[in-house]
C-alpha positions as a Markdown table, in Angstrom:
| # | Residue | x | y | z |
|---|---|---|---|---|
| 1 | Unk | -21.1 | -21.0 | 3.6 |
| 2 | Unk | -18.8 | -24.0 | 3.0 |
| 3 | Unk | -18.4 | -26.4 | 6.0 |
| 4 | Unk | -15.9 | -29.2 | 6.7 |
| 5 | Unk | -18.5 | -31.7 | 5.8 |
| 6 | Unk | -18.9 | -30.2 | 2.3 |
| 7 | Unk | -15.2 | -30.6 | 1.7 |
| 8 | Unk | -15.2 | -34.1 | 3.1 |
| 9 | Unk | -18.1 | -35.0 | 0.8 |
| 10 | Unk | -16.4 | -33.5 | -2.2 |
| 11 | Unk | -13.2 | -35.5 | -1.6 |
| 12 | Unk | -14.8 | -38.6 | -0.2 |
| 13 | Unk | -12.7 | -38.3 | 3.0 |
| 14 | Unk | -13.5 | -38.5 | 6.7 |
| 15 | Unk | -14.3 | -35.1 | 8.3 |
| 16 | Unk | -11.5 | -35.7 | 10.9 |
| 17 | Unk | -8.9 | -35.9 | 8.1 |
| 18 | Unk | -10.2 | -32.6 | 6.7 |
| 19 | Unk | -10.1 | -31.0 | 10.1 |
| 20 | Unk | -6.5 | -32.0 | 10.8 |
| 21 | Unk | -5.4 | -30.9 | 7.3 |
| 22 | Unk | -7.0 | -27.4 | 7.8 |
| 23 | Unk | -5.9 | -27.1 | 11.5 |
| 24 | Unk | -3.9 | -24.1 | 12.6 |
| 25 | Unk | -1.7 | -26.6 | 14.5 |
| 26 | Unk | 1.3 | -27.8 | 12.6 |
| 27 | Unk | 1.3 | -31.0 | 14.7 |
| 28 | Unk | -2.3 | -31.8 | 13.5 |
| 29 | Unk | -1.4 | -31.1 | 9.9 |
| 30 | Unk | 1.6 | -33.5 | 10.1 |
| 31 | Unk | -0.9 | -36.3 | 10.8 |
| 32 | Unk | -2.1 | -36.0 | 7.2 |
| 33 | Unk | 0.2 | -37.0 | 4.3 |
| 34 | Unk | 1.6 | -34.0 | 2.4 |
| 35 | Unk | -0.2 | -35.0 | -0.8 |
| 36 | Unk | -3.6 | -35.3 | 0.8 |
| 37 | Unk | -3.1 | -32.2 | 2.9 |
| 38 | Unk | -2.2 | -30.2 | -0.2 |
| 39 | Unk | -5.3 | -31.5 | -2.0 |
| 40 | Unk | -7.6 | -30.7 | 0.9 |
| 41 | Unk | -6.1 | -27.2 | 1.3 |
| 42 | Unk | -6.5 | -26.4 | -2.5 |
| 43 | Unk | -10.0 | -27.7 | -2.5 |
| 44 | Unk | -10.9 | -25.7 | 0.6 |
| 45 | Unk | -9.6 | -22.6 | -1.1 |
| 46 | Unk | -11.6 | -23.2 | -4.3 |
| 47 | Unk | -14.7 | -23.7 | -2.2 |
| 48 | Unk | -14.1 | -20.5 | -0.3 |
| 49 | Unk | -13.9 | -22.2 | 3.0 |
| 50 | Unk | -13.3 | -19.8 | 5.9 |
| 51 | Unk | -12.5 | -21.6 | 9.2 |
| 52 | Unk | -14.2 | -20.5 | 12.5 |
| 53 | Unk | -11.2 | -19.7 | 14.5 |
| 54 | Unk | -13.0 | -18.6 | 17.7 |
| 55 | Unk | -12.5 | -21.9 | 19.6 |
| 56 | Unk | -8.8 | -22.1 | 18.7 |
| 57 | Unk | -8.1 | -18.6 | 19.9 |
| 58 | Unk | -10.2 | -19.1 | 23.0 |
| 59 | Unk | -7.9 | -22.1 | 24.0 |
| 60 | Unk | -4.9 | -19.7 | 23.6 |
| 61 | Unk | -6.6 | -17.1 | 25.7 |
| 62 | Unk | -6.6 | -14.7 | 22.7 |
| 63 | Unk | -9.3 | -13.3 | 20.5 |
| 64 | Unk | -9.5 | -13.4 | 16.7 |
| 65 | Unk | -9.1 | -9.7 | 16.6 |
| 66 | Unk | -6.5 | -7.6 | 14.7 |
| 67 | Unk | -5.3 | -4.3 | 16.2 |
| 68 | Unk | -4.5 | -1.7 | 13.6 |
| 69 | Unk | -2.8 | 1.6 | 13.9 |
| 70 | Unk | -3.0 | 4.1 | 10.9 |
| 71 | Unk | -2.2 | 7.7 | 10.3 |
| 72 | Unk | -4.8 | 10.1 | 11.7 |
| 73 | Unk | -5.7 | 12.0 | 8.6 |
| 74 | Unk | -8.5 | 11.5 | 6.1 |
| 75 | Unk | -7.7 | 11.1 | 2.5 |
| 76 | Unk | -8.0 | 8.5 | -0.3 |
| 77 | Unk | -4.8 | 6.7 | 0.7 |
| 78 | Unk | -5.9 | 6.0 | 4.3 |
| 79 | Unk | -9.5 | 5.6 | 3.4 |
| 80 | Unk | -8.7 | 2.9 | 0.9 |
| 81 | Unk | -6.3 | 1.2 | 3.3 |
| 82 | Unk | -9.1 | 1.1 | 5.9 |
| 83 | Unk | -11.5 | -0.3 | 3.3 |
| 84 | Unk | -9.1 | -3.0 | 2.2 |
| 85 | Unk | -8.3 | -4.1 | 5.8 |
| 86 | Unk | -12.0 | -4.1 | 6.7 |
| 87 | Unk | -13.1 | -6.0 | 3.7 |
| 88 | Unk | -10.6 | -8.8 | 4.0 |
| 89 | Unk | -10.9 | -9.0 | 7.8 |
| 90 | Unk | -14.7 | -9.4 | 7.5 |
| 91 | Unk | -14.3 | -12.1 | 4.8 |
| 92 | Unk | -11.9 | -13.9 | 7.1 |
| 93 | Unk | -14.1 | -13.5 | 10.2 |
| 94 | Unk | -11.6 | -11.3 | 12.1 |
| 95 | Unk | -12.8 | -8.2 | 13.9 |
| 96 | Unk | -10.5 | -5.2 | 13.7 |
| 97 | Unk | -9.9 | -2.5 | 16.3 |
| 98 | Unk | -8.6 | 0.6 | 14.6 |
| 99 | Unk | -6.4 | 3.2 | 16.2 |
| 100 | Unk | -5.5 | 6.5 | 14.5 |
| 101 | Unk | -3.0 | 9.3 | 15.2 |
| 102 | Unk | 0.0 | 11.3 | 14.2 |
| 103 | Unk | 1.7 | 12.1 | 17.4 |
| 104 | Unk | 4.1 | 10.2 | 19.7 |
| 105 | Unk | 1.4 | 10.1 | 22.4 |
| 106 | Unk | -1.1 | 8.5 | 20.0 |
| 107 | Unk | 1.3 | 5.7 | 19.2 |
| 108 | Unk | 2.2 | 5.1 | 22.8 |
| 109 | Unk | -1.5 | 4.8 | 23.6 |
| 110 | Unk | -1.7 | 2.1 | 20.9 |
| 111 | Unk | 1.4 | 0.3 | 22.3 |
| 112 | Unk | -0.3 | 0.3 | 25.7 |
| 113 | Unk | -3.4 | -1.3 | 24.1 |
| 114 | Unk | -1.3 | -4.2 | 22.9 |
| 115 | Unk | -1.0 | -5.3 | 26.5 |
| 116 | Unk | -4.6 | -4.7 | 27.6 |
| 117 | Unk | -6.8 | -5.9 | 24.6 |
| 118 | Unk | -7.0 | -9.5 | 23.7 |
| 119 | Unk | -6.0 | -9.9 | 20.1 |
| 120 | Unk | -4.3 | -12.3 | 17.7 |
| 121 | Unk | -2.3 | -10.0 | 15.4 |
| 122 | Unk | -1.2 | -6.4 | 14.7 |
| 123 | Unk | -1.0 | -4.2 | 11.6 |
| 124 | Unk | 0.8 | -0.9 | 12.2 |
| 125 | Unk | 1.8 | 2.1 | 10.0 |
| 126 | Unk | 4.4 | 3.7 | 12.3 |
| 127 | Unk | 4.1 | 7.5 | 12.6 |
| 128 | Unk | 6.9 | 9.8 | 11.7 |
| 129 | Unk | 7.0 | 11.0 | 15.3 |
| 130 | Unk | 7.7 | 7.9 | 17.3 |
| 131 | Unk | 9.8 | 7.7 | 20.5 |
| 132 | Unk | 12.6 | 5.2 | 20.9 |
| 133 | Unk | 10.6 | 3.6 | 23.7 |
| 134 | Unk | 7.6 | 3.0 | 21.4 |
| 135 | Unk | 9.9 | 1.4 | 18.8 |
| 136 | Unk | 11.3 | -0.9 | 21.5 |
| 137 | Unk | 7.7 | -1.8 | 22.5 |
| 138 | Unk | 7.1 | -3.1 | 19.0 |
| 139 | Unk | 10.4 | -5.0 | 18.8 |
| 140 | Unk | 9.7 | -6.6 | 22.2 |
| 141 | Unk | 6.2 | -7.5 | 21.1 |
| 142 | Unk | 7.7 | -9.3 | 18.1 |
| 143 | Unk | 10.5 | -11.0 | 20.1 |
| 144 | Unk | 7.9 | -12.3 | 22.5 |
| 145 | Unk | 6.0 | -14.1 | 19.8 |
| 146 | Unk | 3.5 | -11.4 | 18.8 |
| 147 | Unk | 2.3 | -11.5 | 15.2 |
| 148 | Unk | 2.9 | -8.1 | 13.7 |
| 149 | Unk | 3.2 | -6.6 | 10.2 |
| 150 | Unk | 4.7 | -3.1 | 9.5 |
| 151 | Unk | 3.2 | -1.0 | 6.7 |
| 152 | Unk | 5.0 | 1.8 | 4.8 |
| 153 | Unk | 7.7 | 2.4 | 7.4 |
| 154 | Unk | 9.7 | 4.3 | 4.9 |
| 155 | Unk | 9.6 | 5.9 | 1.5 |
| 156 | Unk | 10.7 | 2.6 | 0.0 |
| 157 | Unk | 12.5 | 1.4 | -3.1 |
| 158 | Unk | 13.3 | -2.1 | -2.0 |
| 159 | Unk | 15.1 | -0.9 | 1.2 |
| 160 | Unk | 13.8 | -2.3 | 4.6 |
| 161 | Unk | 13.4 | 0.1 | 7.4 |
| 162 | Unk | 16.0 | -1.4 | 9.7 |
| 163 | Unk | 14.5 | 0.3 | 12.8 |
| 164 | Unk | 12.1 | -2.7 | 12.7 |
| 165 | Unk | 14.6 | -5.4 | 12.0 |
| 166 | Unk | 13.1 | -8.9 | 11.9 |
| 167 | Unk | 9.5 | -7.7 | 11.7 |
| 168 | Unk | 7.8 | -8.4 | 8.3 |
| 169 | Unk | 7.2 | -5.3 | 6.2 |
| 170 | Unk | 4.8 | -4.4 | 3.4 |
| 171 | Unk | 5.6 | -1.3 | 1.4 |
| 172 | Unk | 4.6 | 0.5 | -1.7 |
| 173 | Unk | 7.5 | 0.9 | -4.2 |
| 174 | Unk | 7.9 | 4.7 | -4.5 |
| 175 | Unk | 11.0 | 4.3 | -6.7 |
| 176 | Unk | 8.8 | 2.6 | -9.3 |
| 177 | Unk | 6.3 | 5.5 | -9.2 |
| 178 | Unk | 9.0 | 8.0 | -10.1 |
| 179 | Unk | 10.2 | 5.6 | -12.8 |
| 180 | Unk | 6.7 | 5.5 | -14.4 |
| 181 | Unk | 6.5 | 9.3 | -14.5 |
| 182 | Unk | 9.8 | 9.5 | -16.3 |
| 183 | Unk | 8.9 | 6.8 | -18.8 |
| 184 | Unk | 5.7 | 8.5 | -19.7 |
| 185 | Unk | 7.4 | 11.8 | -20.3 |
| 186 | Unk | 10.1 | 10.1 | -22.4 |
| 187 | Unk | 7.5 | 8.2 | -24.5 |
| 188 | Unk | 5.8 | 11.5 | -25.3 |
| 189 | Unk | 8.9 | 13.4 | -26.5 |
| 190 | Unk | 9.5 | 15.5 | -23.4 |
| 191 | Unk | 13.0 | 17.1 | -23.7 |
| 192 | Unk | 13.2 | 19.3 | -20.6 |
| 193 | Unk | 12.4 | 17.8 | -17.2 |
| 194 | Unk | 11.6 | 19.4 | -13.9 |
| 195 | Unk | 11.0 | 18.0 | -10.4 |
| 196 | Unk | 9.1 | 20.0 | -7.8 |
| 197 | Unk | 9.6 | 20.3 | -4.1 |
| 198 | Unk | 11.8 | 17.3 | -3.3 |
| 199 | Unk | 11.4 | 16.5 | 0.4 |
| 200 | Unk | 13.4 | 13.9 | 2.3 |
| 201 | Unk | 10.5 | 11.5 | 2.9 |
| 202 | Unk | 9.8 | 11.5 | -0.9 |
| 203 | Unk | 13.4 | 10.8 | -1.8 |
| 204 | Unk | 12.6 | 7.4 | -3.4 |
| 205 | Unk | 10.1 | 9.0 | -5.8 |
| 206 | Unk | 12.8 | 11.4 | -6.9 |
| 207 | Unk | 15.3 | 8.6 | -7.2 |
| 208 | Unk | 13.2 | 6.6 | -9.6 |
| 209 | Unk | 12.4 | 9.6 | -11.7 |
| 210 | Unk | 16.1 | 10.7 | -11.8 |
| 211 | Unk | 17.6 | 7.3 | -12.5 |
| 212 | Unk | 15.2 | 6.6 | -15.4 |
| 213 | Unk | 16.0 | 10.0 | -17.0 |
| 214 | Unk | 19.7 | 9.5 | -16.5 |
| 215 | Unk | 19.6 | 6.2 | -18.4 |
| 216 | Unk | 18.2 | 8.1 | -21.3 |
| 217 | Unk | 20.7 | 10.9 | -21.2 |
| 218 | Unk | 18.6 | 13.5 | -19.4 |
| 219 | Unk | 18.8 | 15.1 | -15.9 |
| 220 | Unk | 15.9 | 16.8 | -14.1 |
| 221 | Unk | 16.1 | 20.4 | -12.9 |
| 222 | Unk | 14.6 | 21.8 | -9.7 |
| 223 | Unk | 11.6 | 23.8 | -10.7 |
| 224 | Unk | 11.7 | 27.6 | -10.7 |
| 225 | Unk | 9.5 | 30.0 | -12.5 |
| 226 | Unk | 12.4 | 31.5 | -14.4 |
| 227 | Unk | 13.8 | 28.1 | -15.5 |
| 228 | Unk | 10.3 | 27.0 | -16.5 |
| 229 | Unk | 9.5 | 30.1 | -18.5 |
| 230 | Unk | 12.8 | 29.7 | -20.4 |
| 231 | Unk | 12.0 | 26.1 | -21.1 |
| 232 | Unk | 8.6 | 26.9 | -22.5 |
| 233 | Unk | 9.9 | 29.7 | -24.6 |
| 234 | Unk | 12.5 | 27.4 | -26.1 |
| 235 | Unk | 9.7 | 25.5 | -27.8 |
| 236 | Unk | 10.9 | 22.2 | -26.3 |
| 237 | Unk | 8.3 | 19.9 | -24.7 |
| 238 | Unk | 8.5 | 20.3 | -20.9 |
| 239 | Unk | 7.5 | 18.0 | -18.1 |
| 240 | Unk | 7.2 | 18.4 | -14.4 |
| 241 | Unk | 7.0 | 15.6 | -11.8 |
| 242 | Unk | 5.5 | 16.7 | -8.4 |
| 243 | Unk | 6.0 | 14.4 | -5.5 |
| 244 | Unk | 2.4 | 14.8 | -4.2 |
| 245 | Unk | -0.9 | 15.6 | -5.8 |
| 246 | Unk | -1.2 | 18.6 | -3.5 |
| 247 | Unk | 2.0 | 20.1 | -4.8 |
| 248 | Unk | 1.0 | 19.3 | -8.4 |
| 249 | Unk | -2.4 | 21.0 | -8.0 |
| 250 | Unk | -0.9 | 24.1 | -6.4 |
| 251 | Unk | 1.6 | 24.3 | -9.3 |
| 252 | Unk | -1.2 | 24.0 | -11.8 |
| 253 | Unk | -3.0 | 27.0 | -10.2 |
| 254 | Unk | 0.3 | 29.0 | -10.1 |
| 255 | Unk | 1.1 | 28.4 | -13.7 |
| 256 | Unk | -2.5 | 28.8 | -14.8 |
| 257 | Unk | -2.6 | 32.3 | -13.3 |
| 258 | Unk | 0.3 | 33.1 | -15.6 |
| 259 | Unk | -1.4 | 31.8 | -18.7 |
| 260 | Unk | 0.2 | 28.3 | -19.0 |
| 261 | Unk | -2.1 | 25.3 | -19.2 |
| 262 | Unk | -1.2 | 21.8 | -18.2 |
| 263 | Unk | -1.5 | 19.3 | -21.0 |
| 264 | Unk | -1.1 | 22.1 | -23.6 |
| 265 | Unk | 2.0 | 24.2 | -22.6 |
| 266 | Unk | 3.6 | 21.6 | -20.4 |
| 267 | Unk | 3.1 | 18.1 | -19.0 |
| 268 | Unk | 2.4 | 17.5 | -15.3 |
| 269 | Unk | 2.3 | 14.4 | -13.2 |
| 270 | Unk | 1.5 | 14.2 | -9.5 |
| 271 | Unk | 1.7 | 11.3 | -7.0 |
| 272 | Unk | -1.0 | 9.5 | -4.9 |
| 273 | Unk | -4.2 | 9.8 | -7.0 |
| 274 | Unk | -6.1 | 11.8 | -4.4 |
| 275 | Unk | -9.9 | 12.3 | -4.8 |
| 276 | Unk | -9.8 | 15.7 | -6.5 |
| 277 | Unk | -7.2 | 14.9 | -9.1 |
| 278 | Unk | -9.8 | 13.6 | -11.6 |
| 279 | Unk | -12.1 | 16.6 | -10.9 |
| 280 | Unk | -9.7 | 19.5 | -11.5 |
| 281 | Unk | -10.5 | 21.9 | -14.4 |
| 282 | Unk | -7.6 | 20.1 | -16.1 |
| 283 | Unk | -7.7 | 16.5 | -14.7 |
| 284 | Unk | -4.3 | 15.5 | -13.2 |
| 285 | Unk | -2.2 | 12.6 | -14.3 |
| 286 | Unk | -0.9 | 10.9 | -11.2 |
| 287 | Unk | 0.8 | 7.8 | -9.7 |
| 288 | Unk | -1.8 | 5.6 | -8.1 |
| 289 | Unk | -0.8 | 4.0 | -4.8 |
| 290 | Unk | -2.8 | 0.7 | -4.3 |
| 291 | Unk | -3.6 | 1.1 | -0.7 |
| 292 | Unk | -6.8 | -0.8 | -0.8 |
| 293 | Unk | -5.0 | -3.8 | -2.3 |
| 294 | Unk | -2.3 | -3.3 | 0.4 |
| 295 | Unk | -4.9 | -3.5 | 3.1 |
| 296 | Unk | -6.3 | -6.8 | 1.8 |
| 297 | Unk | -2.8 | -8.3 | 1.6 |
| 298 | Unk | -1.8 | -7.0 | 5.0 |
| 299 | Unk | -4.7 | -8.9 | 6.6 |
| 300 | Unk | -3.8 | -12.0 | 4.7 |
| 301 | Unk | -0.2 | -11.8 | 5.9 |
| 302 | Unk | -1.1 | -11.3 | 9.5 |
| 303 | Unk | -3.5 | -14.2 | 9.5 |
| 304 | Unk | -0.8 | -16.4 | 8.0 |
| 305 | Unk | 1.4 | -15.3 | 10.9 |
| 306 | Unk | -1.3 | -16.2 | 13.5 |
| 307 | Unk | -1.4 | -19.7 | 11.9 |
| 308 | Unk | 2.3 | -20.3 | 12.6 |
| 309 | Unk | 3.5 | -19.5 | 9.1 |
| 310 | Unk | 6.3 | -17.0 | 8.0 |
| 311 | Unk | 5.7 | -14.2 | 5.6 |
| 312 | Unk | 8.2 | -12.4 | 3.3 |
| 313 | Unk | 8.8 | -8.6 | 3.1 |
| 314 | Unk | 6.9 | -7.4 | 0.0 |
| 315 | Unk | 6.8 | -4.3 | -2.3 |
| 316 | Unk | 3.7 | -3.4 | -4.1 |
| 317 | Unk | 4.1 | -1.5 | -7.4 |
| 318 | Unk | 1.9 | 1.5 | -8.0 |
| 319 | Unk | 0.6 | 2.4 | -11.5 |
| 320 | Unk | 0.3 | 5.5 | -13.6 |
| 321 | Unk | -3.1 | 7.1 | -14.3 |
| 322 | Unk | -2.9 | 9.2 | -17.5 |
| 323 | Unk | -5.3 | 12.2 | -17.7 |
| 324 | Unk | -5.4 | 15.6 | -19.4 |
| 325 | Unk | -2.4 | 17.1 | -17.7 |
| 326 | Unk | 0.0 | 14.8 | -19.5 |
| 327 | Unk | -1.7 | 14.1 | -22.8 |
| 328 | Unk | -4.6 | 11.9 | -21.8 |
| 329 | Unk | -8.3 | 12.5 | -21.8 |
| 330 | Unk | -10.7 | 13.7 | -19.2 |
| 331 | Unk | -12.2 | 10.7 | -17.2 |
| 332 | Unk | -15.8 | 9.9 | -17.1 |
| 333 | Unk | -16.5 | 10.3 | -13.3 |
| 334 | Unk | -19.3 | 7.9 | -13.5 |
| 335 | Unk | -17.1 | 5.2 | -15.1 |
| 336 | Unk | -13.5 | 6.3 | -14.4 |
| 337 | Unk | -12.1 | 2.8 | -15.0 |
| 338 | Unk | -13.1 | 3.0 | -18.6 |
| 339 | Unk | -11.5 | 6.3 | -19.4 |
| 340 | Unk | -8.3 | 6.4 | -17.4 |
| 341 | Unk | -5.3 | 4.8 | -19.0 |
| 342 | Unk | -3.6 | 2.6 | -16.5 |
| 343 | Unk | -0.2 | 0.9 | -16.8 |
């Protein structure tokens, strides 16, 4: 483990200079020239130096703990998010207290914990069911100097959720996911395009899909069995974009019972890259949401906030995983990264 003395020896500087340059206090940092401070900080990063923040937080009557509220369901998206948060928090020597739930009462319990548990920062994925009182609790926490980051507050395409005005936000770009699905269909000669089960909270996925098709002179239809059968009988290549993997898998079963096979009679793309998508009898092409990477970045951002820095709102782009349902090949489940085509 790298120590301050290791950095001092590397740069031939006094330990006190290294300590001030790497301090969480802007006042201490200003006591080192900008050029020297930048050199020290870059060297510390290259040497994987992780500061011991316990003493600094103790002086502030806080604890180097992150409180984190996430949806109370178990799937790949939440699992990977927990994994990313845990990995980075452990690397940065920050314990994490996780809270999970889906109901208003669950979130209100979390808001109450903000007042009772010593901590340094907050990561929260606001539930769909959230009272106005709970929203105000978050805003007041932020206004009073609390370090907080909002995750995935809305199905996002570059639009902030203004219910949390002023609080930094980290989102996954759902518009881009829909765009990737449309581009893949277009690149494979699809001429008839369907969209399945468009719900309000997936509007951004639809928007990306629709806008990309419109730019190329096409317009997606809402899926119905009658319209789909007519499209397949026409001999034109047909593609369906489903807004979740669950919808896509149900559709694959429905059409399979009628003799139509994904990847052969039509192309199908889902969204989320859930666990079973690679294991279906016909493996499902899908938009992968990088929630593990999101968790890592969320911790990094919150720690920057605790150190007195500002952070920008950010959108993470998903990517497309091509499998059998849209012209790809079946993944090797032992080495999926070698067989799935990602872009």
